[in-house]
Phi, psi and omega in degrees: 000154173236158174253139179198177182244136177291123181242356179174179179237143178266128177243144180218143176277333176226138179209162178300144182304327181291347180257359179299129180086353180277139174267125178248131182238155173265128182241118176275118183293139178243149174277184183298336180269000179086012179268140179296137180268347184095351179270137179231135179242153170259130181225148172285143183228115175253001182262000181059048177293145183252158177305133179094346179280145176271134183227162169253133182246128177263154182236157175061227182296330176297323178293315179296322178291331176291331181273312179217110182297143176101123184301320181291323183286333187248008184303327182267003181292141177264091181197127172255338181218140180214142175291119183258338183201142170259124183288126182303139176073021185255006184296153182287000000 
């Protein structure tokens, strides 16, 4: 997992059918001191994180489990990264 701050939302005029209805956010990665590293990830967000909030992002099978628990249930999900937690008290 990485810790980062929501810096925006991804909008698309065309997208894969498996992503219809999915909210995609831009997450600026932070180091242990909370400073931006310059790295930005796109993650699926089902927690409705807002711009300026600090989040934890899970990757791979952890991301799929954050979206839909259970390996059999989430095997077909299109997700490499997902917002798994909004850090308390991090709102803008």
